[in-house]
N, C-alpha and C positions, 0 to 999 in steps of 0.2 A: 812701205811705206809708213806704219805703224812702227817696224820697229827698227825703222833708221829716224825720224825725227818724232818717237813715241808718244803716248798716248797726251793728251792734254786732260790737266788734273785739275777737278773743279776747286774753285779758290772755296777759303772757307769764308766764314761770316766773318764780318766786321766783331766783334769782341761787346758784349752792352755795357750799359753805363756799370749797374751791381757787379759785372765783374769784373770792367775796370776799377771798383771802390775794392772794394773785396780783396783785389792784387796789391790794390800800395797798401793798403790795413792793415795784410798779413808782410810787407817786408817792413812799416813802420814798429810791427810790434817787434821783426827781426832788432830794428836795431835800438828800438829802448832797451830790448833785452843784454842788447854790447854795452850799455852807453851803461844798464846799473853794474853791469863788472869793471865795469873801466872805476868804478868811481868804491864802490867797497875796496876796490888797489890803491886808488889814490885817499883811500881815506890811513891804508896798512902805512904807505908810507908819509904819511905823517905821526905817525904814527913811532915811530921808525927814527923819524929825523928830532924830534923836540925827545927821545932820548940818544940818539948819536953826539958827541963834543964836537965843537967847528973844528972841520977839517978837512981832508980826502976823502972820508970815508963820508960824512955828510954830504956833498957837495956830488958824490956818486950817486948819495939818494935820490939826491932833487932832482939829477939829470934824468934821472928813471921817470921821477915825477913829474915831469919839464914835459918827457916824452907821451907817457899815458894822458896828459891833462889835454896836448895837442890831437890826442886820439879822436878823445872826450870829444873836441870841438867840431870837429871832421862829422862826425857821428850827430852829434846834435845840429850842425845846418841840415846833410841831408837827411834828419825829423822834419824837420821845419818847412824842406821841399816836399817831404811826402803830407805832410798836414795840412800845408797850401794845396797840391792838386787833389783833396781828398773831397777840401772844401767847395774848389771850384766843380770835382762830379756831380757834388751834392746841390750846388745849384743850378744846373743845367738836370739833374732828375728831378728836380723842384719844378723847373721852366718846364721840363716834360712833361710831368704829371699834371701842368696847370692848364698846359696845349688840349689833354687828352680830354680832362673835365669839360673844357670848354669847346667843346667839340663834340663830346658827350650833349651839350643843355643845349646846342644850334638846334643838335637832332632832332632832339626830345621836342625843341619849340617850332619847330618846322613839322614836324606830324599833329604836335596840339591845334600848329595855324588849320591845315587843314581838315581834322578833323573841325574845329567851328566855322571855318567855310560852308563846309557838309551842312552844320546844323543849322545856320544862319539863313540858307535856301530853300528850308522846309519852314522857317518862322518870319511871319515876318508884323513889321509893327501895326502897320493896317489892319490886319486879320484882328489883330488883338484890342486894338480900340473898336473895333466893331465886336468884336466879342465882346469884350466889355459893358457898351453899350445896351447889348439883347438883354445881358443880366440883370441891367438895370431898368429895364423895361417888364421881364419878368418880375421881377420884388419889389416893382411898384404896384402891377397886376396880382402879382397876389393877396398882396397888404388889402386891396378892394376885395378879393375875394373872401374874407377876412373878414372883414368889417361886414362884410353885406349878409354873409352866413354870422353875424351875432347879432345879428338885434331883435328885440325881442316885438314878440307884436299884443298889440289889444293893452300895451299904457299907456295911459290918459297922459297927458303933456302938462292939461292946462291943474295940480296940483298944486297950490300956493303955502306959503306960511304958516298961516295960519289953521287952512287943512293941517296940517301938519303937527300943530301945537295939540291944534282938538283930538286929533286920532295918541296922541302920545298921552294927554290926560283922562282919556275913557280906559284906555290901557294900565296906565296908575292905578287908576282904581279901580279897574275890577282886579288886580291884582293885591291888591288891599283888602275889599272882600275875604279874599281864600285865603288870608293871612291870619294865624291865630294867635290868641294871647304873648304866647312865648314867640308872633314877630318870625315862626318857619312857616312856609306856604303848606294849603295838607298837597300837595301834590311833592313835595318834599321830604314829608313824613313816612315812618315807618308802617306799613300795613296792619292792621289791630286785629289778633289773634280772634276767630269765634269761642262763647265762654258753650261747649260742648252739654255740658253736665248740663247747665242752668238750661240749654236746650231741649236732653232728654229726658230731664225732669228726676235723677238719677241723685236718693240721701249722700249725704256726708258722706267721707271715712269716720268710723270712730276715731275719737281723739285721744285715749289711750290715760285719758287721767283720769284716778282714782275713786271709787266712789264708799262715802262712812257705811258704816259694819250695818247700822239699824234703821239700813236709809234701804228702800228697797227700788226698786225700778218706776216709776213716775208715768214713764209713758210707752204704754200696752202696746202699742201699734205704731208701725212709721207714718212712713208719708205713703206705700203701695197699698198701706192695709192689711197689711199682712202682720203674726205678734213679730213681735222685736224678742228677739233671744238674749238671757240674760246675762249680764255682768259681772262678773267674778270679783268680787274685793277684793282689795290689796291689806293688807291687815299691818299697822305700824313695820 
């Protein structure tokens, strides 16, 4: 049976919009090349017509130029037709891409809608309101606890303004008694170092002053009752 009827061939898939656009663009480029060649030929005939005197030779050149011009007009018509087809394919491709974008957008919206519905099932407005009310109550109780713990014990509440002013006057008087002549309170003045020499009753150090030559040491003993060491005199 296969030898008689043959094998059914698989149909080729139809060309896509991009394939058709590429093919038409290549044909348009070929037509443009032909038009450029005809333009160069017409330019050459134009120069020959200028250099040729009127007569049969010039008429023959004009006839050839007219034939080339007709070919150019034909190719220009084909080029315009190809450009129109390319424009139509571009519009179709743009519409197809727009539909694909719309489909993807719809799919994304449907998926997001399902997710939102699932999330809304676990979240209820009434539960949120109840939670907010409970939080407000807890905050009020917390503030009351803090105020209760911050109370002071055994603080008299019957102090009036006269008692306050009397206390301030007494405090000012006490501070005035501690203030010395320079106006600095005693507790702000630096501590004085004790005189160790006076407490130990030690003799003072030699002053190093020169003693006249004819004068002897008038002090035979010092404060401790020991003989004083003679001091050397310094002359002129």
